N, C-alpha and C positions, 0 to 999 in steps of 0.2 A: 504493500500500500504505500502511495506517495504521500508526501506532506501536502496540505491545502496550499493553494497559490496564495502568497500574502497579500495580493491585490484583490483577492475575492472580497465581496462585501461581508461585513461582519456584523452579527446581530448586537443589538444595543443591550440585550438581556439575555440571560441563560435561564431556560426553564428548568427549575431545579425541584425534584421530589426528594422528600425525606421520610423515612420510615423508622420511627423509634420502636424497635422490637423489643419482646421479651428477652432477657438475659437468662438462658438456661445452659449451665455448664455441662458438658459433655453430651448433650443431646443433638449430635451432628445431624441425624436424619430429621428430627423434629425442626431444628433451626432451618435446614435446608428447605424444607417445605414452606416455612414461614417466609423466607427470602423469595422463593419463586412466586409465592403469592404477590409479593410486594412488586416483584419485577413486572408481572402481568398487569398489576394496577398501574404501574408508572408508564408502561407502554400506552395503556389506555388513556392516560392523561397526556400523552405526547410529550412527555418530559424529555429534556436533552440529556439529563443525568439524574440518576437516583443514588442518594447517599445513605448508607447504612451504619449502624454503630460500630465501634471497635469490637473485634473478635465475635461479629454477629453469628459467624458460623459455628463457633466452638464454644462461646460462652466466656465470661471474665469474672473473677480471675482464675487462671488455669492452674497456678502453683505447679506443683511437680507432675501433674498430668501433662504438661508440655514436654516432659522428659520420655514419655512413653512412645517408642517408634510406632506401635500399631495405631496409637491414636493420631499421630501426625500423619501417617499414610491415609487414615480414614478421612481427615479434613483435606488433604490433597485430592483425594479421589472425588469428594462431594464438590469441591471447588470446580474440578473439570466438568462434573455434570452441570453445575450452575452455568458455567461459560456456554456449554452447548446450547442452552436455552435462552441465552442472551439475545437481544434484537438490536433495533435502532437505538434504544435508550442505553447510554453507558451507565453500568451499575458499578459503584464503588463499595466493594464487599470488605468487611473487616474479617480477617482470618489469620492463620499461621503459616509460615513458609519455611521450608528446609533450605538452609543456606550453607555455603562453605565456611568451616571455621576459621576463625582468624589464627594467625601464628600464635602458638603457646597454649591454645585450647586443646582439649582432649580430642586428637583426631579420629578416635575410634567411635566417636558419637557424633552423630549430625548436630550442628548447630540449628537453632530455630529462632525465627524472628517473628515478632508482631507485624502483621502486613495489612495492606490495603490493595486488594486486587481489582483492576478495572477491566470489566467485561463489556464485549460489544460484538455484535454480528458473529456470535457462536464461538468466539475465542477469547482467551486471556490476553489482553492487549498491552498489559504493563502491571508491574507490582512495586508498589513503595513500601519500604521497610522503615519501621519506626525508629527514629534517631536517638531521641532522649528517653531513657528508661528510668522511671523514678523508682528510687530505692529508700523511701522514707515513709513514715506514718504506717498506713495499711499496705503499702506497696513493696513488693519484693521482685520487681521485674528483671533487675539485673542478675538476680540468682538464676533465672530460667532462660533468659532470652538473650540472643545477640543483637546489638545495635546496628542500625541501618548505616550506610556510608554515603547516601546521596541526598543530603539535606535540601538542595537546590533543584531537585528533579521537577520537570514540568511535563504536562500532556497537553496535546491539542485535542479539544472536544469540539468537532465542527470548526468554526472560526474562532473559538475561544481559547485562550492559554490559561490552564487551570493548575494550580498547586494543590497537592494532597498532602495534608499532614495528619498525625494521629494523637490526640489527647495531650499529653505531656509536652509534645513538640510545640504546643501553643503557649504554654505555661511561663517558658523561660525568659522571654523578653528580648532574646536575641538568638532565635532558633531557625529551624526550617521555614516557618512562614515569612520570616524576614528575608531569609536567602531566596525564597520563591519569588517574593514580590520584587526583589532587587533584580531577579533574573527575568522578569517580564510577565509574571501571573496577573491575570485580571480578576480572578476569584479564587478563594482558598475554600477547599472542600475538607473537612474535619471530622472524621468519625471518632466517637468518644465513649468511654466506659467510666463515667464520672459518678462516684457514689454520693449519697446524700448526707449532709448534716445541717444544722441550723444555720441559716445565712448563706448556704452554698449557691442557691438558685440565683440570688442577686450577684454573688461574687462572679459566676459564670457570665452573666449578661455584661458586667463591668469589664471582665477580661476580654470577651469578643469585641466589645466596642472599642477598647483600647488597642487591640491588634489591627482592627480595621483602620482606625485613624491613624496610627503609626505608619501604616503602609500605604494607605489610600485604596484599600482593596476590600471588597465585601467578604464576610466570612459566613459559612454556612456549617453550624455546629450541631452534630446530630448525637444524641445520647440515648442510651438504652433504659429499659425499665425492669423492675423485678428484684426480689430479694434473693440474695445469695449468701448463705451462712450468716455473719452478723452484718453484712453490707446490704444496703438498699439503694438501688438505681432508680432515680425518680424522673427520668426524661427531661421534659422542659427544654427541648431543643430550641435553638436560637438561630435566627438569620439577621445579620446587620448589613447596612450598606457600607460604602467605602468611607462615609463620614461617621460611622458608628451608631447611627440611628437604627432602632430596632424595627425591623420589618415585619417579623412574626416570632411568637414564642408559642410552642406547642404545650399541650397540657402535661401536667405531672401525674405520676404514679400509675399511669396507664398507656398501652400502646396507642400510637397515633400515626396518622399519615398527613402530610400536608405537600401542596404543591404551588409554587409561585414563581413569577418571573423576577429574577435578581438582577438589578441594574450592574452592569459590569464597569470595572476601571477602564480608561481610555487604553488603547493598545500602546504597549511599550517596546522600546527596543529589547531584542531578545539576546540573553547571554547564552549561547549554546543552541542546540537544535532540540525542541521539545519531541518526545515520543508521540506519535499519532495514534489516538484511541478511536476516534470517530471522525472520518474525513469529509462527510456530507455537511453542507452549510444551510441552516434553516433560513427562512425568509427574514429579511430585515424587518425588525419591528420594534416599536417602543414598548417598554414593560408595562403590563397591566397593574392595576393597584393590587397589593397582597390581600389575602382573605384576613378577616378579623381573628385576633389572637383569642383563645378562651381566656376567662378571667384568672387571674393569678391567686391562689389561696393565701391567707394569712399564715404566719410562722406556726401558731399552734395547730392549725388544721394540717399544715405540712408534716409537722412532727407526728400528729395522730395517724395521718395516712401511712407514713414511714412505718410506724409500729404495726398498723394492720396488714400492710403488704409483706413486711418482713415475716410476721408470724404466719400469714397464709402460705407463702411460698416455701418457707421452712418446713412446714407441716405437710403440705402436699407433696413436695419434692422428696421428702424422706418416708413416703409411702403411707401416710396416716390422712385421715380425712376428719377426725375429731380429736378433742383434747379434754384433759381433766386437770383440775386444779383445786388447791385448798382454799377455802373461803374463810378467813379469820374474822370478818367483820370490819377490818381496817382498810386504809386508803390503797395499800399496795396490792392486795388481792382484789379489790374493787376495780381498779383500773386495768389490771391485767384480765379479769374476766370481761370487762366491756370491750377491750381490744379484741380478745378471743372470739366474742359474740360477733363482732363486727367483721373479722377476718374469715370465720369459718361458718357463720350462721348460728343463731342461739340454740338450734336444735342439734348441734354438734358439739355442745359444751356442756360438760358436767362439773358442778361445784360441790366439794365435799367439805362440810363443816365438822370439825373434830374437838369438841370441848373436851378439856381437861379437868380434874378437880380444882375448883376455884376459879374456872373461867367465868367472866361476868355474864349474865343473862343478856346484857345488851349487845354483846359481840355476836351471839348466836342469833338474835333477833335482826341485826343489821345484815347478817349474812342471808337469812332467809328473804328479807325485804329485797336485797340486791338481786338475788336469783329470780324473783317475781318481776322486777321491774325490767330486767334484761331479757326475760323469758327462756332463761337456761333451765335445766334439770338440776336439781340438788339433793343431797343425802345428808344425814347426820349420823356420824359414827362416835359412839361413846367411847372415849379413850381410858376411862377409869379402870376397867378390868385389864386392858392391855398394860398399862402403866404398873398396876399392882404385880402383875406377873413379871414384868420386867425388872422391877426393884427386888422382888424375891428371888429371882434367878441370880442377882449380883451378890447375894448375901454370901455364898461361899467364898467370895474373892474380897468384897469390901464390907462385909458385915452391914451395920446400919449406919455406916458413917458417910453417906452421900452428902457432899456439900449441896447448898442451894443452887449453885450455878450448874454443877454436874446433873442434878435432877432435872432443872428446867431444860438444859440442852438434850437430856434423855427423852423429854417430852416431844421436843421438836423432831429428834431423829425418829421417833416412833411415828409420829405423824408422816414424816418423809417415806419410812418403809411402808406404811399403809397406802400411801397415794401411789407409790410405784408398784405395788401389787395390784391395785385396781387398774391402773394404767395398762400393765402388761396383760391382765386377763381380758380387758375390754378392747385391746388393740389400739389404744388412744396414746397421743403424745402428752407427757406430763409437763406442764408449764410452771417453771418456778417463778415466784413473786418478788424476789429481792430487787432493790433499787440500787442506784449508784452510790448514794450517801453511805449505805451500810456496807456495800461492797468496797468502799473507799477504806474504811477503817477497821475492817475485819469484824464488824459487830453481829452479822448474819451467821447462824449456826451451820458449820460444815456437816455436810451429809443429813442436815435437818431441812430448814426452810430454804437452803440452797439446792435441794435435790430437785432433779428435773431434767428433761432433754432440751428445753429451750427456755429462755428468761426474757420476755418481751421488754420489759422496763429496766433491765439491768443498767442501761446508760442513761437513766432518767433520774436526776436528783429528787429527793423528797418534796422539796418545794414546788418543783415543776408539776409533779403528780396532781396537785391540788388545783393548779391552773388547768391541766389537761382534762381533770375530772368536770370542772365548771364548764370548760369548752365543749365537752362532749354531751353534757346535760342540756346546752343551748340548743341542741339538735333533736332533742326529745329525751324523756325520762330514762335515765341509765342508772346513775350512782345516787342513792339515798342521801338526803341532806343530812341525816344523823351520821353518815360516815364522813361527811366533809367536816362536820362540827366536833367529832370526837378527837381529842388531843393524841397526837402520835405516841407510841409507847415504846418503840423497839430500842431507842437509845437510852431510855431511862432506867436501865438496869442498875443494880446497887453497886456493881464493879466497874461501871463506865461513868465517868464524870466529865462528859463531853458537852459542848455548848449546844444550844438549840439549833435546829436545822437552818434557821435564818442566818446564822453566823457560820455554822459548819460548811454549807454548801458553797457560799462565796469563796471560803478557803480552799476548798477542793477544786473549785473551778480555776482559781488563780494558779495553783500549783500543777494540776493534772492537765487541764485543757490549755492554759496559756503559758505554761512552763516557767512560771515566776518562781523566784527564790524567796527564802524566809523574811529577808529584810525588806524587799519589796512589798510584801504582803503585809508586813507589820507596819510599814509606812502608810499603807492604805487605811489605817485606823484599827487594825485587830491586835488584840493582846498579845504580847510577846510570847509568854509561856504556852498559851493556847495554841499559837500558830506553830511553834517548834514541836510540840507534843502531838498535834494532829498530823503534821508531816511526817513524824517517824512512825505513827501508827499506820499511814498510807504506804509507806515502803514495806513495813513489816507484814502487812496483809497479803503480800504477794503469793504467800503459801495457799491461802485460802482461794485467792481469785483464779489461780491456775487450775483448780479443780471445780470451778463453777462451770455451769452450762454456758453456750454462746447466747447472745441476745442482739437486739437491734442497735446499731450505732446511730445515735442522732446528734451527738455533740462533736465538735471540731476534733477531740482527742478522747477516744474511749479507751477503757481497759481492754487488753487483749493484744491484737496486732499493732495498735497505735503506741501502746507504752509497754516496753519490755524490760523488766527488771529482774535481777538474779534472785532465785528464791532463797538460796543460802548467802546471806548478804551480811558481812561483819562490819560494813560502814554504817554506824548508827550514831551520828552526831547529836541528836536530840534525845538520846534515851533517857536522860534525867527528866526532861520535861514530860516524856511519855509516861514515866512511872506516876507522875502527878495525876494523870488522867485514868489510869487504870489501877484499880484497887482490888485487893484480894477479897475472897468471899468472906472471910471471917473480919473484914473491916480494918485490918491492920495498915493498909495502905501500901503493902509490898506488891511490886508489879507482877502481873500475870504475863509472862512473855508470849508474844504473838508473832510468828508461830513458836510452837514449843522448840527449845533449843537444847541440844545435848549439853 
C-alpha cells in the first residue's frame, strides 16, 4: 500500500468512535466478542477510527499472567482473528505483543509489551508498544513488560496523521504525545486502563486538557470499566479539542459507546514517514457538533458506584452470585449490606445477626430494621451456647483465666467461624465489614470481624461511612436513622485509648494517602503524642492487614498494593507514644505489642 498523496484534500475532522468496554482479565474469548461487536457498530457509524481501552483484549492488570506463554499465544491468535474481521474503520485495540528481548534480559523467555494494534482492511497495519511503564502505587508494569522504543511513531489514517499513546505515556509531561505532536500528529489516540479513586475523574480531564493545550492537538482518551480485585475502572472517557476544551465525556461505571467528529490540528511538517494504516481519504467536511455528555455524578455517588461495581464484579467473576454477611446493628455492617444489595440485588444477600451474652437489644433491633428496609433476608443465631462450649473447651489449657480482651476476641472469631460455615454451605461469598480506620491501627479482630472473601468498605474511613449512608438514603430508605445516631463503639475498647474518628481519620489520611510525616501532621494542629502513637500503630498493623481480604480502592492510596511495608519491622521510632495508646487488659498501661513479637 502506498502513502496517500500529500496534496490530496484532508478532512477537517476525524470521525472518532470510542467504546469503553468491560475490563475482564483473562477472558480473551469474551473480550474478543465484545470488541467485534464494537467494530461492527463503529462501521455502521461510518467512523474513521475506533479507539478501545488499554489491554481491551486481555484485561488489566495482568500481573504474572503476562509471563504465561500459552496466554500470550492465545492473545496473539485472537488479535489475528480480529484483524481478519476489520473493515474500512481503523480499530485501535489494546493488547499484548511478543517482542525481542533487550540485551541483558533472559533470552530464553519472550519479552512482552503492552501494545495498541491498528487493524484495517483485514490486516494488522501497525503496532505501537507502550513506552512508559508505571512502577508505583498499584502499578507493577516494569516487572512484567518490556518498554516500547518508538515514542514518536505516527500513523496515517486516511488524510489524517495520528499519534497513538497508551495511558502512562500521557502522564509524564514530556513523553510520547509530545514527541508525536512535534513529529506532525494532528490527533492523539490514547487507550487507557485508569483505576478510580476520589478526585481521579477531574484529574484525568485536567490532564487531557493540559496535554492538548501544550501540543495544540486534540486528545481522545478511552478508559475501561469494571472491577478487578481491589481496583475499579470507572470509564468516563474524554475527548478534548486542541485548545483543551471538553468535547465529550462518557458515562462512568458502565460500558458506553460514543461517536463524534474531532476537529484536527492543522497539517504540520512531518518528521519521518508515518506508517499507512488506511489510505482512503474521506470527503472534506466541517465537524458536526459533538453529542451531549451524560451528567457527571458527584463525588459521593462516584464512591458509592465504585463500591457497588467492585463488589458486583468480584463476586460474579469469582463464581458466586450471592453474599452473606454479619449484621451487628452498626454503621459498618449497614453500609456493607446496602452496597451488597445494590450490587447483587437484595434477594441475593443474607444478613446474619449473632448476639452474644450482653449484646444490647438495640443492636439486634437495628439489624432487623436494616434487613427489612433493604429487603434482604436475615437470620438470628444465638451465640451463647457456642461461646459457652468454646470457653469450656479451653479450660484444659487456660483454666478460667481468660482475660476480657481474649474472651471478646473469641466472641468475634466464633462469629467469623459461623459466617464462614454458612457461606460455604450456601455457596455464597462472605463479605467482611471492616473499615479503613480500624484496618489502619489494627483494632479489628484478626480471624474474627476481618474474616471474609471480600471487604467492600476496607478503604472507607469511618467518618466517610456516615456520609455515604446519608447519601444512599437520599435515593430511598436503606439505612435506619437509629444506626446513624448510634455512637461508634469499635475503638472504645478498654485497652485502646485512641482519639475520636474525627481526629483519627485525618491523621490516617495525611500519613497514608498524602505521605505526610509526623512533624507536618503535628503542624496541622494535631497533638504530638497522639500523632506519633497513631503512626506507630499504623506501621505495626501490617501483620493484620496482610491477612485481610481484598476490598475496593476508593482513596488515592489504599492499603495493599498502594502501600507495602515489611511485616517484621524493627524500625519503630514512636514506640513510646504507642505504649500510651495501648493499655493491657488489667489496666496497668503496659503495651500490648501489635503484632505479637518474639
